[in-house]
N, C-alpha and C positions, 0 to 999 in steps of 0.2 A: 502400622508397621510392627508394633509389638506383638499383635495377634499373629501376623504372618511369621514373625521370628519364632514365636513360641510353638506354632504348628510345625515349622520346619525343623526345629530342634527336637520336638517330640517324634517326628517321623524318622529323623536320621540319627537318633542317639546311638543306635547300634554301631553305625559307621564311625561315630565320633568317640567310641569307647576308648580306643587306644590313645586318641588325642587327649581325652579327659584324664586318662591315667598319666600321660606324660606331663600335662599341666599340673595335675595333682602332685606328681612327684617333685616338680620344680618348687611348688609352694611348700611341700613338706620339707624340702631341703632348706628353704628360707626359714621356715618356722623352727626346724631343728637347729640350724646354725645360730639363730637368735637365742634359742633356749640355752644352747651351750655357752654362748657369749655371756648371757646374764648369769648363768650358774657359775661360770668361771669367775666373773666379777665378784660374786658373793662368796664362793667357796674357795677362791684361790687362797688356800691356806688360811681360811677364816679371816679375811682382810679387815673386818670390823671388830675382831676380838683380840684383846691384848692382855698378856699376863701382867702388864705394868699398870693396869687401870686403878689399882688402889695406892700406888706409889705417887709421890709428889716430885721427887728428884731422882735421877739415875746418875751414879758416879761410875765411870769406867776407867780402869787403869790405863795409863799411857795415853795414846791417841786413838781416836776412832775414825774410820773411813767415812767422811760426810756423804759420799755417794752411795754407800751401802749400809742401810740401818740394820741389816742382819749380820754384818761381819763382826766377829768377836774382837774385843779390844786387844791391843798388843802390849799391855803392861799389867802390873799387879797393884792391888790396893789393900791395905790392912784395914780390917773392920773396926778395930779399936780407935783409929784416927777419926772415924765418922761418929761413933757413938759418944765420944767425949764432948761433942759440941752441945751447948744448951738448947739450940734451936731444933735439935733432932729429937723426935718423939720415939721413933723406932727405926731400926736398920736391920737388913738381912743380907748376908753375903750371897753372891750369884756367880755361877760358872756354867759353862755349857760344853758338852763333849758330843761330837757327832757319833752316833752309833747306828747299828743296823739291828732292828728287832726281828726275830724269827719265831715262827711257831715251833711247837714241840717236834714236828716232823722235819724241821730244818728249812722250810720255805720262808723266804723273807716277806715282811709286811711292808707294803708301799706306803710312804708318807703321803699326806694330803697335798694335792695340787702344787707340784713343783717345789714343795717344801722339803725339809729334812727331818729326820728323827733325832731329837736332841735329849741327852741326859741332863736334867736340871735338878737343883736342890728343892726339896719340899720346904715351904716357908711356914715355920711353926707359929709365928706371930699373927694373930687374926687381923691386926690392923693393916698388914701388908699382904696377907694370903689371898690370892685371886682365885683359888681353886675351890670349886664346889663339889663335894663328894656326892655322886649320884648312886654309888653303891660301895660297900666295904668301908675301910678305914684308911687312915694315913699310914705311910711306911714309917717304921720306927727302928728297924734293925738292918744290918747289912744283908743284902740278898732279897730285900723287900722293895717293891716299887708300886707306885700308882701310875696309871696311864690315862691319857685323854680318851674320850669315848670313840673318836674316829679310829684310833689304833685298835681298840678292843673290838670294834665292829669289823674292821678290815681283816684282822687276824682271827676273828671268831673266838675271842678270848673272854673269859669272865673272871670274877673274883675267885681266887684260889688256884687258878691255872698257872702253870709254869711256862716261861719262855726264855729264849736265849738272847742276850745282848752281846753283839760283837763290838768290843771296845778296840781302840787303836792297837793295843798290845796283846790282848787276850780275849777269849770268849768267856762270858760269865752267865751262869744260869741263875735266874731270879724268879720270884713268885709274886703274882699280882695280888695286892691287898686292897686296892681301891680303884674306882673309875671316876674320873672327874670331867667337868665341863668348865669353860671359861666364858663368862658373860653369856651363858646359854648356848655357846657354840661348842662343836665337837673337836675343834682344833684351833690353833692360834696362827698369827701371821707368819711365824717362823716355820710352822709345820706341825708335826706330832711331838708331844712331850712325854718323856718317861721320867717320873719324879722319884728321887731316892733321898735317903737321909743326907743332910748337908755334908757331913764328913766323908761319906762314901763318894759323893760327887767331887769333893775337893781332891781326894786321892786319885780318882780317875783322871782328873784334869792335870795331875802332876804339879799341884800348887803347894808352896810351903805352908806350914801350920799358921793359921791366923790370916792368911792372904787369900784374896779372891780376884777374879777377873773384873768384877763389878760389885756395886752395892746398891740395893734399893733403899730409899730413904723416905720416911714419913715425917712431915714437918710437925713441929709442936703446935698446939692450938694457938691460933691468931697469927701464925707466921706464913705469909704467902709463899707459894712455890718459887716464884722468881727471886724473892729476897733470899730464901734459903740457898738457891742455886748460886747466887753471888757470894754468899758467905763461904760456901764450900769451895768455890773456885779460888777465892783468895787464900783460904786455909791450905789447900792442896797444891796450889801453884801449877807448875807444868807437869806434875806427876800423874795427873788424871784429867779426863774430859768430863765436865759436869753439864748435864742438860736437864731440862724439865721433862718429866715423864710424858706430859702431853705432847711435846714436840716430837719425841721419839715415836709415840703412837701414830701421829699424823704421817711421819715419814715412812713408817712401816706400811700403813694402809695405802699410801700413794704408790710405794714400790710394788706391793702385792697387786694393786689394781692395774698397774702398768704391765705386769706379767700376764694377767688375765686378758688385758686388751690386746697384747701382742699375739697370744695364742688364738683369741677370738678372731683377730684379723687374718691369721693364716686360714682358719676355718672358713671365714667369710670369702676369702679369695678362692678357695677350692669350691665352695658352694656357688660362687658366681659362674664357674664353668658349667655346672649343671643348670643354672638358671639360663645361661646363654643357650644351652641345648634345648631347654623348654621353649624359649622364644623361637628357636629355629623350627621346632616341631609344629608349634601352633601356627606359625606363619606359613609353613608348607601346607598344612591342612586346610587353612582358609583359602589359600591360593587354589588348591584342588577343588574346594567347594565352589568357588566362583566359576572355574572352568566347567565343572559338572552341571552347573545351573545357569549356564549362559543363556539358554533359550527362555527359561522361566524369568530371569531377570530382564531379558529383552521384552518379554510379554508385559511385565509390570510397567516398563517404560512406555510400551505402546498404548496401554490403557490409561496413562496419565501420571504415573509415578515420576517424580523429579529425580535427577541424579543424586541430590542430597538425601532424599528419602531412601533410595536404594543403598547408598553408602551407610545410612543410619541402620538399615536392616541388618547388614553384615556386622556392624558394631554391636547391635543388640544381641545377635547370636553369640558374638564373642563375650558379651557381658554374661549371658547365661552360662557359657562354658566356664568363665572366670569365677562366677559365684559358686558353682558346684565344686570346681577345683579348689577354691579357697576354703570352703567348708570341710571338704575331705582332707585337704592338705594340712589344715590346723589340727585335725584329729590324728592324722598320721605323723605329724611332727613330733608328738610326745614320745611314742615308741622309737622313732628314728633318732631322737635326741639321746635316748638311753643307749642306743647302739653306738652313737658317736662317743658318748661318755665311756663306754666299755672299750672302744677302740683306742682312745687316748690313754685310758687307765692302764691298758696292757703295756703301753710304752712309757709309763711313768707319770702321766699328767692326770691325776685322779681328782675329779670335781664332784664325786658322788656324795660328798658331805653336804652339798646344797640341794634343797628340794626343788622339784620342777616349778618353774615360774608361771604364774597365771595373772600377772599384772596387765595393764592396758597395752603396754608396748609389746609384750609377748604375744598378744592376741590380735591387736589391730594392725600392726605393721605387716605380718604375713598376709592377712586378708586383703589389705590395700595393695600389697605387692601383686597378689594374684589377679586382681582386676587390672592393674596397670600393665602387667606382663601380657595378658591376653589382648588387651586393647592395643598395645604397641605392636604385637605380632599381627593383628588383623588390620592394621592401618593401611598397608599397601593393598591388601585384598579388597578393602572397602573402596579405595580409590579406583581400582580396576573395575570393580562391579559398577560403580557409578558411571564409568565410561563406556559401558556396553550399549551399542546403538540399538534402537528398536528393530531395525531391519534384520538384526541377527536372529530374531524369532522365526524368520522364514527359512533359516538354514538348519542343517543337521548339527549335531554336537561332536561329530567325530573329528573334525578339523579345528585347530586352534585359530582364533582370530589373530591377525598380524598386529604387532605392537611396534611402536617406535623404538629404535635401537638406542638413540642417544641418551634417554633417561637412564637406561640400564648401564650403559657404558660410563656415563658421568658418575653414577652412584658407585660403581665398581672402582673408578679412578679415585673418588674421594676416600673410599674405604682403604684403598691401597696406599694413598698418601698418608692417612692416619697411621697405618701400620708402619710405614717407613719412618714417620716422625717418632713413634714410640721406640723403634729400633735405634734411631739416632740418639734418643735420650739415654738408652742403655749404653751406647758407645761413649757418650759424654760422661756418664756416671763412672764408667770404668777409668776414663782418663783423669778425672778430677779426684775421685775418692781413693783412700788407701785400701789395700787388699784386706779382706776380712768378711765375716758372715753378713754384716750389714750391707756391704756393697753387693755381694752375691744375691741377697734377698731382693734388693731394689732392682737389680738388673734382671733377675728372673721374673719379677712382677711385670716389668715393661715388656719382656719378651712374650709372656703369656697373653697379656692384653693385646699386644701387637698381632700375635698369631690368631686371636679371635677375630680381629678385624680382617686379617688376610683370608681366613676361612670364609667369612661372610662375603668378601669381595669375589673370591673364587666361585662361591655358590651362585652369585648373580651372573657369572660368566659361563656357567655350565651349559646353558642352552646352545651356546655357540660351539661347544665341543661335541654336543650330542650328534649333530648331523654327520660330520666326518667319521666319528667313531662308530655310529650306527651303520654307516655304509661299509666300513671295514669289517665289522662283525657280521653284517649281512652277507658280504662276499665270501668270508671264511665259512659262514654257516651254510651257504648255498652248496659248498662242496660236500657237506655232511648232512644237511637237513633239507636240501632241495627247495621246493616251493614255499614251505613254511618259513624258512629263513628269509626269503625274498619278501614275503608278506610282512614279517617282523621288521625288516629294514624299511619298508614303505611307511609303516605306522610310526616308527621311531623318528624318521626324518620329517614326517608330517606334524608330529606333536612333540617337539623337543622340550617344551617346558614341563610336560608331564613326566618324561623320563628324567629330566634334570632334578626334579623335586625329590624323587627317590634316590638318585645318585648323590645328592647333597647330604642326605641323611647317612648314607653309607660312608661318604667322605668324612663326615664329622666323627662317626664311630671309629673308623680306621685311624683318623688323626689322633683321637684320644688314646686308644689302645697302643698305637705305635709309639706315641710320645712318652707315655709312662713306661712302656717296656724298654725303649731306648735309653732313657735316663737311668732307670733302675739297673739294667744290665751293665751300663757303662760304669756307674758308681761301684757296683759290687765287684766287677772285674778289676777295677783300679785299686780298690781296697785290698782285694786278695793279692794282687800283684805286688803292691807296695809293702803289704804286711809280710809276705814271704821274703821280700828284699831286705827288710829291716830286722825282723825277728830271727835271730840265729838259734835261739833256744828251741828244742824240740817240743817242750811241753810248757803249759802254764797252769798254775793252780789259781782258780778264780772262785768267787762266791756264787752261790746259786741264787742269792737275792740280787735285786737291781736297784740302782739309784733312781731319782726322779727323772733323770734324762734317759733311762733305759739301759745304762751300762752296768756291768757287774759291780756290786756294792763292795766297799773296802773289806779287806781281810784283817784278822789279827796278825800282827807282825811275827808272832812266834811260829807261824806256819812254815816260814823259811827254815827255821831250825829243825822242825819236825821232818821235813823232806830231805834235808841235807845228808842225813845218814842212811837214806834208802839205798838199796843195792844198785850199783852202776851209776849213781849220780855223781857227776864231776863238779857241778856248780849249781847252787840254788840262790837266787838273788831276789830280794824283795824290792819291787818297783814302787817307790813311795812318791807322793805328790802333795804339794801344798800351794797356796796362792800368796804372792807377795805383791807389794805396790812400790815401784821405783819412786824415790823422793828426791833424788839428786840427778835425775836424767837431764840432759840438755833440752829435751822436749818437755815443756810444762804440761802438767795434767796427764801424765802417762797412764795408760790403762794397766790394770793388774796383770801379772804374769803367772802362768802355771809353771812351777819349778818341779823338776823330777830328780830323783836320785835312784841309782841302781847299785846298791851295795857299797861297801867301803872301798873296793878296788875299781869302781866304775863299771860301765856296761860291757867291758870286754867279754867275749865269749857268748854273751846272750843277746846283744844288739849290734847291728851293723849300721851305724848312723853315717849319713853322707858327710863328706869333708873330713872324716876320720879324726874327730877331736881327741886330744889327749885326755886321759882321765883327770877330771878336776881334783886338785888337792884341797884340803880344808882351807876355807877362806876364799876360794875361787869359784867362778861361775862361768860356764860356757853358754853362749846365747845362739839361738838359730839366726841364720843370716838375715831373715826377714825382720826379726826383732832388733837385731843389731842396727840395721838400716833405719828402722822406725824410730829408735831411741837416739840416733845420732851418736852412737858409741864406737869405740875401736878397741882392738886387743891391747891389754895392758892398762886400760883406764879403770879407775875406781868408780864404784856405784854404791849408793846406800839404798837399802830397801826396807820397807816397813812390813814386818811379819808378825806371826802370832806371839812371838816372844820379844817383841820390841824391834828397834832399828838395828840393822846389821850392815856393816861395811864389807863389800866383796870386791874382788879384782876380776875383771873380764879376762878370761884366759884364751878365748878363741871363738870361732864361728863354726857351725855345723848345720845340717838340716835333716829333718825327719820326714821323708816323703810320704809316710803313711799317716802322719798327724795323730798317731795313737799312743806313742810311748814317751817321747820327750819332745813335744812339738815346739816348745818355746825356750826352755832353759834347762840346764843340767848342772847339778852340784854333787859333791861327795856326800855320803851318808852322814858324816860328822857335821858337815855344814847344814844338812837338813835338820839334824837334831837341834842346832842352834836357832834355826828359823822356826821350827815347829816340832816340839817333842812328840806331839800326837798326829803327825802327818799321816794321811790316809795311805794304806797299802793297797794299790790297785790290783796287783797280782804278784805271784811268785814265779819267776821265770827259771826253768830248770833245763840244764844240759845233761844228757845221759839218762840212764834208767829207763824202765819200761812203764807203760801206763798202769799196769797191774800193780807193780811195786809201789808206785807213787800213791795209788788209791789205797793200798794197805797202810801206807805211812800216815795218811790224813783221815783214816777211817774213824778215829776218835774225835775229830774236830767237826762240829755240826755246821752244815750249810756251806760246804766247800766241794768242789769238783775238779777233776783233772781234764784239761782240754788239750787237744793237739793244736798245732800252729794255726791252721786254717779256721778251726772252730773258735779259737780265742780272738783272732782278728775279726771274725764276723761278730762275736759278742761285743768286743770293744768298740766296734764302729757303729753300733746301734744308735747312739745319740746323734750321730751325724747323718743317719739315714731315716730318722724317725719321721720327718716330713714326707719322705717318699712312701713310707708304709701307710700314712694317713691318706696320701693321694690315691692309693690303690682303691680304697673304699669309695671315695668320691668319683673317681673315674669309672668305677663299675656302675654306680648309680646313674651317672651321666650316659654311659653306654646303653643302659637299659632304656633310658628315655629316648635315645636315638633309635633304638630298635622299635619302640612304640611308634615313633614318627614314620619309620620306613614301612611298618605294617599298615599304618593308616593310609599312607600315600598309595601303596600298591593296591590295597582294598578299594579305595575310592577310585583309583584308575580303572579297575575292572568294572565297578558300578557305572562309571562314566561312559563306558563303551559297551553297555548292554545291547544297544541297537546294532552296533557293528558286529558283535559276536553272533547275534541272532541271524543277521543277514548272511554272514559267512556260513552258518549252518544251513541256511535256506538254499545257498548255491552249491551245497555238497560237501563243505568242510566237515571232517569228522571231529569228535571231541578230542581225540589224540592230537590232531593237527592244531586245534585251537590252543591246547595246553602247550604245544611246542612253540607257538608264536609268543605266548607270554614268557616262556622260559628263555627264548632268545632275547627278548627285551630285558629280562633279568640279567642275562650275561652282559649286556651293554651297561646296565646299572652297576654291576659289580666291577667291571673293568674300569669304568670312568671314576667311580667313587673310590676304589682302592688306589688307583694311580694318583689321584689328587690328594688323598689322605696321607699316603706315604711321602709325597713331596712336601706337604705341610709339616709332617712330623720330623723328617730328616732336616728340613730347612730350619725348623725351630731349634733343634739340638745343635746344628752347626752354628747358629747365631749365639746360642748360650755358650758354646765353647769359645767362640771368638771374643765375645764381649766380657765374659768372666775370666778368660785365660786359664780356666781350671782343667787340669788333666783328668779330672774325674767326670767330665762331660765331653767325651770324645765321640764324634760321629763315625763310629766304627762298628756297625751292627754285625752280629754273627750271621753266617750265610743262611741259616735256617729261619731267621726271624720273618723276613718279608714273605717267603712262600707260605709260612704258617699263618700269617695275618691274612694273606689273600685267600687261603683255603677257608679260614674261619669266616671271612666276609662273604664268600660264596655260599657257605653253609647257612649263615644267618639269612642271607637274601632268599635262598631257596626255601628255607623254613617259613619265613614270613609270607612268601608268595604262594605257598602250597595250597592253602584254603581258597584264596581268591582265584587261583588257576582252575581249581575244580569247579568253582562257581561259574567261571567263564565258559567252561566246556558244557555246563548244564543249562545254559540259557535257552528256553524254548523260543521257537520262531514267533509264536503269537505274543509272547511277552515283549520281544524286541519290537514288534509292530505297534505295541501299545505305549512304548516309551516316548519321551519327548522327541 
């Protein structure tokens, strides 16, 4: 059987080319997704590199958030209180300020893998200094900095070059004096570091002289870290949080690995769609192979081959396809992984700091997956081949053998039940879980996998749709095509499985394209609509750089003053934001809140928030209705929050809502309150009423890295973090669509080869080449009609379920009028393009060749 399989594969490899490419593409996606996951785990902000590796104990002023090891402390600590203890050998003050680094041309430099760019003090004491100079020297004066190697590579900077640091209140031009690594890594767990002289960092962090956010401590010889931690905790009391440096390093590594795993999980989910398409394509191909070789398989049975041997023959051919696809997919996975890395880096998640992975998992898992995918796809074809009776050798190959209906119907029913079960889980999750991105992600995941099962179930039922639809197409075609349409109708109704194989590939491709298009258009339209509703300002000043989430990076706050005096400007408001954690909420363990402020007089004239909240006065906080309900609070109640400058008591002044989720999604305070919470709160944008774009551009011409945006442009830029997953989906959906086209091309090509004798006999009785081509085209019309109709039903149904289960107004089943006709036209064009060459081959079949076929 192996010899027969090898010969069959060698003879038919041309017909299997598209299938090989589809299987190879699926394996390449598996390999690339695994590469990305492994690189994310390693490079997610240098998860196994820490600037604390030389320290024994870390002292942080005030309290530290135990759930976020990267959060800055909310208090201050004096360095001299630490150095006075006899158990301390060395100590260094620490502070961090989130900054944006820009090249000399104003373009921002993206931090490594979901991390931030932080301004930190250079540590002069060699007993604590974790930074290894790879080039240059340490910074020693104001305006000098050293940077980690990832930042220098990402920004194409070297020693002696200048760059701009956007600080919370101003932009500062600095010169690079050194490039460093930490434990051999290009970045650390927190992201990219810019190292400046300690006093320069202290001033940037707005700290009093002698005070720091934290202190790194080296224990005296013979003093264990845990003992020193206890002594410092007793000495400082409740004024500081004291931890061993080792525990902080472990917490940071775990948090960074979790971020990498979540991103890799999203990539894996998207890749699973392409893998599903690959399974679909290979299964269709081997089904067509069995139909095409019915007579040969029957002859093998007639000369003594057992059904088990015939089934093994098909599985051996699938093994050959899987082996070739695995080898090619592994090779193609590396450049495809680089493409995925670039795709995510463009939106803020940069894992290029990690090298390509060549371990056993990166190589063996995709290879094994290739074998399993092709074997699973060929399983049903092998069972069908084993069931071919020897008497079939006496028949022609034009007609399909009848098969029992109940196994197909039972399988379709089981798949539909599985899809309904997953949809039910999505509904249950919505009922049980509170609103939020986690609930939306789980619900979306259930809907995606449920839609996959529904697509498979519909594909199994397509032979039952082919007969009536083929009859309808034939009747309509008879009016225009005459006898050729009637012949096409006869072949369609006689061989429904052949037509349904091609139609299922079209259905899959249409479902993929339509689903992505529907979700993307719905989200974009809703953001645009809600943004126009909320943003009353005509212009926004935003940064040209982007954060790790893809949104515009923070601006220096002095931009507002620069544009306030521009001609025609009636109001210029800095929209600032920080994060606080409720510590006195009735709900224990409340999640952090994003608090926004829009000038001293509130957001009037620049934002139209729902509920018309009054401008909060100093000491007050307005909460969105969803947050108010989640925290169990009411208007007039007091709440204590932990912020960057310690604990602050606030009074809830009312409820509102921001339907755009872009400006003040959770909480709103006055600017004076924001200064109490965080003196270095990030300025998201400057919202401007009045003035012209040209006048505003002239006002900010001297500030590097800023731009003037209109209302729609700013809404689009600010919503990028919320639509990042959709942009990643486009690339995976495109690859999956390409695999579906390969499958359709293979099915049509093999269908023509399967009917060589039929076309030759038609030519023998007087059919012209033009008429034979018309027959194939009418069949293609049936394929397009059936596949497009089912694909659009799947896509619209999936979006409707997403809308119902998530309750999101951003996922509305309201497609524009032109979308479905455009998709139908594209499906028709793709089908005609893939069937063009097989159609020409069908018309060119010689009569003698037809007589010589099986």
